[in-house]
N, C-alpha and C positions, 0 to 999 in steps of 0.2 A: 182900367190895371188888366196886364196880362193874367191869364189863369195858368199857371206852370204846375202841373201835378204828377205825382208818381201814385199808381195804383198797385196796391199788395193784397195778397190773400193766396190761401193755399189753392191748389188745383182743384177745380170744382166749386170754389167759394164765389163765383159769379162776375168775376172781373169784367170779362168780355161782355157779358149782358149789360153791366153797368156803364161800361165804356161806350156801348152803343147809344143808350140813353143820354149820356154826356155829351157825345158828338152832336146828336140831333140838337139838343137844346142849346150847347155853348160854343158849337162851330168850332172846336180847336182840333187839331191833327192827334189822332192815336198813332202813337209810336211805339211799335211792338220790336223788341230786337230782333226777333225770327225775321219779320218783314224786312228790316234793316239789312240783315246779313244776305239775304236773297237778292235784294236790289243793288246791293255794293257789288256782289259777285256777278250779277247780271251786267252792270255797268262797268265792270272790271276796274275799279276805283283803286287807288293804292292799297288801301284797307280792306277792301272787298278781296283782293288777290291774297293778301296776308291770311284774312279767315278762312279763304278755300283751302288754303294749305293745312289747315287745322282739320276742318270740317270733313274734307276729302278722306282724311286718315281716322275719322270717327273720334278725334280728340276734341276737349272742350277749347273754345277758343280763349287766350290768355287776355286778362284784365285789360293789358295796354291796347290790345286791338279793338276789343269791344268798346273800351272807352273812345277810341279814335273813332270808330264808326259812329257811335251816339253823338260825339261832338259835331261830326260833318254833318250829321242829320238835323241837328238842333241849331245849325248855321243857316238851315235853309230859310228863305224868306217867309214860307207858310208859318213858321212858329212865332212870328213877331208878336202876335195877340195871344199867344200861349200855346201848350201842348199838354199832352197826357202820355206818360211813359209807363209802358206795361212790359215787365220781365227784365227792367233795369231800373235800377242796381239789385243785383243779386249778392254781392257780396260787401263788408264793410269797405274794403279797398276801393271798389266801384262806387260806393256810396260816398266817401271822401272825395273821388275823383269828379264825381258829379258837382259837388259843392264848388271845387276849383274851377271846372268848366262853366258852370253858371255864372260865377263870379268874373270869369274872364268875358262871357258874352252879355254880361249884364242882364240876366234873366233870372232873378231869384225865385226859387222854389215858394210856391204858394201854400201846398199842402200835400201831406200823404195820407191817402186815404186807405186804410186796412179793412178789407172785408173779412171780418173774423165769424168763422162757421166751425162747429165742433168737429173734430177729425172723424168721429163715429158716424155722424150725417153725411160727411162729405164721401166717406167709403160707399155708402148706399147712393148718394147721387152720381158718382162715378161709375158704380156698377151699374145702375140704371142706363146710363147711356149706351151701353153694349156694344163697345169697340173691343175689337179682337185684342188688343194689346192692355185692355183694363182688367186683368185677373186681380184677385184679391191680393195676392202676393206683390205684384208690381205696384199697385195703388197704395198699399201700406208702406213700401219702400220709397215711393215718390213722396208721400206725405211725410215719412220721417226725414228725407233729405231737405225738404223744403222748411221743415218747422225748424231744422237746426240752422238753415241760412237765414230765415226770416227773423228769429228772435233778435240777433244782434242789430238787425235793421230796425226793428220795432224799438228798441231801446235808444239807438243813434237819433232816431227821428224824434222819439218821445223827449230826449234831452233837449232837443232844439225847439221845442214847442210846435212841431208841424204835423205831428202825428193825430188823426183823425180815426177812431174806430167805430165801424158801422156793424152792427149784428146783421150778417148776411144769411142767417137761417130764414129769415122770414120771408113773406111774399115778395116777389121781385117790384113791384110796386110801392111797396111800403120801404124797401131798402132802398130804392132811389128817391123816395122824398125825403129821406133822412141825408142821402148823399148831396141832394139838391140843396137841403137847408144849409149844409157846410159850405158848399161852394158860393152860395148867395151872400153868406156871412164873411166871406174873405175879402 
C-alpha cells in the first residue's frame, strides 16, 4: 500500500529532520512546495509561469496556482508508491483542494503527522540556529502566523481520523521511533 503523508509542525519542530529519516527508510519522495515552485518556474510550466508572476512581486501565490502545481507534482510517476508533502496544505481551502485532488488521482491520504513542540522551546531552537533573519521578533511573528494557520488544519485532519501527533520536543531518534511506529501501523 502507498504511504501518502502530510507533515505538519511549526518552524523548528523538526519536520525536515524527520522527513530525511522517513525518506531513508520508506523511500518515498519528499515534496516541498518551495522546491516545487522553483522547479515549475525553472521548467517554465504553465503553473510555474503563473507562480513566478506573484513571487516576483513578493506576493503570496494564490491557492489555485499552488494547488495546480502540487497536483502536477503528485501526478508524476515517482509518487505511485507514496509521497510526503511538507509545506502543503497551509490553509483549509488548500486542505479541501488536496482531498479533491487525491480523490481524482486515486491516492488517498494515509496520515497527517504533526510534530508538536511548545512555542517557547521553538523560539530557543530557532534562535540557536543563528540565522540573520531569525530575530526574536521575526521568530515570534512566524510562530504566531503558523499557529493561526495550523489550528484549523489540525482540527480538519483530526475530524477525518488522519491526524497523528508526535511530541517533537524529545531526542531526534525518540521522535523518529514514534513516527516510524505510526507509519508501520498504517
